[in-house]
Structures are given as C-alpha cells and as structure tokens.
C-alpha positions as CSV (number, residue, x, y, z in Angstrom):
1,M,19.3,-54.5,6.1
2,A,15.6,-55.9,7.3
3,S,15.8,-53.2,10.0
4,F,16.4,-50.3,7.4
5,L,14.0,-51.6,5.1
6,F,11.0,-52.6,7.8
7,T,11.3,-48.6,8.8
8,A,11.1,-47.5,5.8
9,I,7.8,-49.3,5.2
10,V,6.7,-48.6,9.0
11,T,7.0,-44.6,8.7
12,G,5.5,-44.6,4.9
13,L,2.8,-46.5,6.8
14,V,2.9,-43.6,9.4
15,I,2.5,-41.1,6.4
16,V,-0.6,-42.3,4.7
17,V,-2.3,-43.2,8.0
18,T,-1.7,-39.4,8.6
19,Y,-2.5,-38.3,5.1
20,L,-5.8,-40.0,5.6
21,V,-6.9,-38.5,8.7
22,N,-6.5,-34.9,8.0
23,S,-8.4,-35.9,4.9
24,L,-10.9,-37.4,6.7
25,T,-11.0,-34.5,9.4
26,K,-11.7,-32.1,6.3
27,I,-14.3,-33.7,4.9
28,F,-15.9,-34.0,8.4
29,K,-15.6,-30.4,8.4
30,I,-16.6,-29.6,5.5
31,L,-19.6,-31.5,5.8
32,F,-21.2,-30.7,9.4
33,T,-20.1,-27.3,9.5
34,K,-23.4,-25.0,9.1
35,R,-23.9,-22.5,6.7
36,V,-24.4,-18.9,7.7
37,R,-27.0,-17.6,5.8
38,S,-26.5,-14.5,4.5
39,K,-28.9,-11.4,4.0
40,G,-29.9,-9.8,1.2
41,A,-31.3,-6.7,0.2
42,V,-34.7,-6.3,0.4
43,E,-35.9,-4.8,-3.0
44,I,-38.7,-2.1,-1.7
45,D,-40.0,-0.2,-4.7
46,K,-39.7,-2.6,-7.1
47,K,-40.4,0.6,-10.2
48,E,-37.3,2.9,-9.0
49,H,-35.4,-0.6,-7.9
50,I,-34.9,1.0,-4.1
51,Y,-33.3,-1.3,-1.7
52,A,-33.5,-1.4,2.3
53,H,-31.5,-3.4,5.0
54,P,-33.2,-6.9,6.0
55,D,-33.5,-6.3,9.9
56,F,-35.5,-2.6,8.9
57,A,-37.6,-3.2,5.6
58,D,-40.9,-3.8,7.9
59,K,-40.3,-0.8,9.9
60,L,-40.0,1.5,7.1
61,Q,-42.7,4.8,7.5
62,D,-43.4,7.6,4.8
63,Y,-43.0,10.9,5.3
64,N,-46.3,12.1,4.1
65,T,-48.1,10.2,7.0
66,L,-45.9,11.6,9.7
67,G,-46.7,15.3,8.5
68,L,-42.9,16.5,7.0
69,K,-42.9,18.0,4.6
70,T,-39.3,18.7,3.8
71,L,-36.2,16.9,3.5
72,S,-35.2,18.5,6.9
73,D,-38.1,17.4,8.8
74,V,-37.2,14.2,7.7
75,L,-33.7,13.9,9.1
76,L,-34.7,16.1,12.2
77,H,-37.2,13.8,12.7
78,G,-35.0,10.8,12.1
79,M,-32.8,12.0,14.6
80,K,-34.9,12.4,17.2
81,L,-36.3,8.7,16.8
82,G,-32.6,6.9,16.9
83,G,-29.7,9.3,16.5
84,D,-27.1,6.5,17.7
85,R,-28.8,3.6,15.4
86,P,-28.5,3.3,11.3
87,Q,-30.0,5.7,9.2
88,F,-28.8,5.5,5.9
89,S,-27.1,2.1,4.6
90,Y,-24.9,1.3,1.9
91,R,-22.9,-1.4,0.2
92,Y,-20.8,-1.6,-2.8
93,S,-21.3,-4.8,-3.4
94,S,-23.6,-8.1,-2.6
95,D,-20.1,-10.0,-1.1
96,E,-20.0,-7.5,1.4
97,P,-22.1,-6.4,4.7
98,F,-23.7,-3.2,5.2
99,K,-22.2,-0.1,6.3
100,H,-23.9,2.4,8.4
101,Y,-24.5,5.8,8.5
102,T,-25.7,7.2,12.0
103,Y,-27.0,10.8,12.9
104,K,-24.3,11.3,16.0
C-alpha cells in the first residue's frame, strides 16, 4: 500500500512539474518572440482617398510630367518600365496581404 501511495505522489509531481515547465516555455516564447510589424497602405491623396503599397508610394510619378496624354500611353509606359513588377496592387481588408497585377 505504501509503494502505491508513493508511486501516485511521484506521478502527480511529475505531471505538475511537466505542466509548469510547459507553461513557462509558452510564456517565454510569447515574451521573446519578435513581432513583425505589418505594413499598411499609405494614403497618397487625402481628397480622393487613394492608397498605395508602402514599398512603392515614394516612387509614384504623375503622368502629366511624363508627357503622357491617354490611358493607353500610361499603360504602355508602365509596361515598358516594368512588365513583370507589380503594377496594380489591391487587398480586400487591411488584415490581408497585398495582391498584385502585372502586365505579363
């Protein structure tokens, strides 16, 4: 009877210690995991509420300064500059990553 009681106590202690170690490991993972900051869309026109991808917001050009008159000229110019790079980006909500259209 004494050996049964001793085995039950040791088993209980092992379960409790295992639970505590597992809990501490989870707490340390939460504390020491570096969070990745998400990039949000950048509003480039406050009046019209136009947003751009944050990686490309500084590189946008006005089509009037390039001598482009029609939408067709704008599209051909964009295809010439970067046919396989993202041209049009969108997302349905701020929780989702951007999806891109390319010319190719």
